[in-house]
C-alpha positions in Angstrom: 3.3 9.9 3.9 5.4 7.8 1.6 3.7 4.4 2.4 0.7 3.8 4.7 -0.1 4.2 8.4 0.6 0.9 10.3 -2.6 -0.7 11.6 -3.6 -0.7 15.2 -2.3 -4.2 15.6 0.9 -3.3 14.1 1.4 -0.4 16.5 0.6 -2.6 19.3 3.2 -5.1 18.1 5.8 -2.3 17.8 4.8 -0.5 21.0 8.3 -0.5 22.5 9.8 0.6 19.2 7.3 3.6 19.1 8.1 4.6 22.6 11.8 4.5 21.7 11.0 6.6 18.6 9.2 9.2 20.7 12.1 9.1 23.2 14.6 10.2 20.5 12.5 13.4 20.0 12.4 13.8 23.8 8.7 13.0 24.1 7.8 10.9 27.1 4.4 9.3 27.9 3.2 12.4 29.7 4.1 14.7 26.8 2.6 12.1 24.4 -0.7 12.1 26.2 -0.7 15.8 26.1 0.1 16.1 22.4 -2.7 13.6 21.5 -5.2 15.8 23.4 -3.9 19.3 22.5 -2.4 18.8 19.1 -4.0 15.8 17.6 -2.5 16.8 14.1 1.0 16.6 15.6 0.2 13.1 17.0 -1.1 12.1 13.5 2.2 13.2 12.0 4.2 11.3 14.5 2.3 8.1 13.8 2.8 8.6 10.0 6.6 9.4 10.4 7.0 6.2 12.6 5.1 4.2 10.0 7.1 5.3 7.1 10.3 4.5 9.1 9.1 1.1 9.8 8.1 0.4 6.2 11.3 1.6 5.1 13.3 -0.8 7.2 11.1 -3.7 6.1 11.2 -2.9 2.5 14.9 -2.2 2.4 15.4 -5.8 3.8 12.8 -7.4 1.6 14.3 -10.0 -0.8 11.4 -12.4 -1.6 7.7 -11.8 -2.2 4.8 -14.1 -3.0 1.3 -13.5 -4.2 -1.2 -16.2 -4.6 -4.6 -15.8 -6.6 -7.0 -18.4 -7.7 -5.1 -19.6 -10.7 -1.8 -17.8 -10.5 1.1 -17.7 -8.2 3.6 -14.9 -8.5 7.1 -15.3 -7.0 9.5 -12.4 -6.7 13.2 -12.0 -6.0 14.2 -8.3 -5.3 17.5 -6.9 -6.0 18.9 -3.3 -5.9 18.0 -2.3 -9.4 15.6 -5.0 -10.6 13.2 -7.7 -9.6 12.9 -11.4 -10.9 9.7 -13.1 -11.3 8.4 -16.5 -11.7 4.7 -16.8 -12.6 2.9 -20.1 -12.2 -0.4 -20.3 -14.1 -3.0 -23.1 -14.0 -4.6 -23.8 -17.3 -7.3 -25.8 -15.5 -9.9 -23.2 -14.5 -11.2 -25.1 -11.6 -7.8 -25.0 -9.8 -7.7 -22.7 -6.7 -4.3 -22.0 -5.4 -5.8 -20.4 -2.4 -6.9 -23.7 -1.0 -4.8 -26.6 0.4 -6.2 -28.9 -2.3 -5.1 -26.5 -5.0 -1.5 -26.3 -3.7 -1.5 -30.2 -3.6 -2.8 -30.1 -7.3 0.1 -27.8 -8.1 2.6 -30.2 -6.6 1.1 -33.1 -8.5 1.0 -31.3 -11.8 3.9 -29.0 -11.7 5.6 -30.3 -14.8 2.6 -31.2 -16.9 1.1 -29.1 -19.7 -1.6 -27.9 -17.2 0.8 -25.5 -15.7 2.4 -22.6 -17.5 5.6 -21.3 -16.0 7.0 -17.9 -17.1 10.1 -16.3 -15.8 10.9 -12.5 -16.2 13.1 -9.6 -15.0 12.0 -6.0 -14.7 14.2 -3.0 -13.9 12.7 -0.8 -11.2 11.4 2.4 -12.9 10.4 3.8 -9.5 12.4 3.7 -6.3 13.0 0.2 -5.3 11.1 0.2 -2.0 8.2 2.1 -3.5 7.8 -0.6 -6.2 8.0 -3.3 -3.6 5.5 -1.6 -1.5 3.1 -1.4 -4.5 3.3 -5.2 -4.9 2.4 -5.6 -1.2 -0.5 -3.2 -1.7 -1.6 -5.6 -4.4 -1.7 -8.6 -2.1 2.0 -9.7 -2.2 3.6 -10.8 1.1 7.3 -11.0 2.3 8.5 -14.5 2.3 11.7 -16.6 3.0 12.0 -17.4 -0.8 11.9 -21.1 -0.4 9.3 -21.6 -3.1 11.1 -19.3 -5.5 14.5 -21.0 -5.0 12.9 -24.5 -5.3 11.1 -23.5 -8.6 14.1 -21.6 -10.1 16.5 -24.5 -9.3 14.2 -26.9 -11.1 13.9 -24.6 -14.1 17.6 -24.0 -14.4 18.4 -27.7 -14.0 
């Protein structure tokens, strides 16, 4: 597998897509039920292949990612060859960006000396989608990029 197997919940959400995937391989429900019983290793392979296809599609379309931790917010914009980042760091240890209060504190203190803002750019050293997947594995999630765009426009003005 290139990525990771989808969760049971994700498979349930993508039930119809999985049926279509099996149909492209001439596997109907009766055949699938038979494979699961008689050749469980083949069923596992089908689940893995489908998972990788889904991940590949999602990662290919990924443009913005966010990752929040107690004292840091990492914002990413993904391009074909590189990734831009904005890192917001609270210099006040009690701040917790994982709470509503912490995000309000950020809003109130954004341009004070209690927030450190750094920007960066990194060329992908591995394949783009694999690099993005690693960020997701570390806790990042796909976003609409609104926060990234807001902060970059303020920084650049």
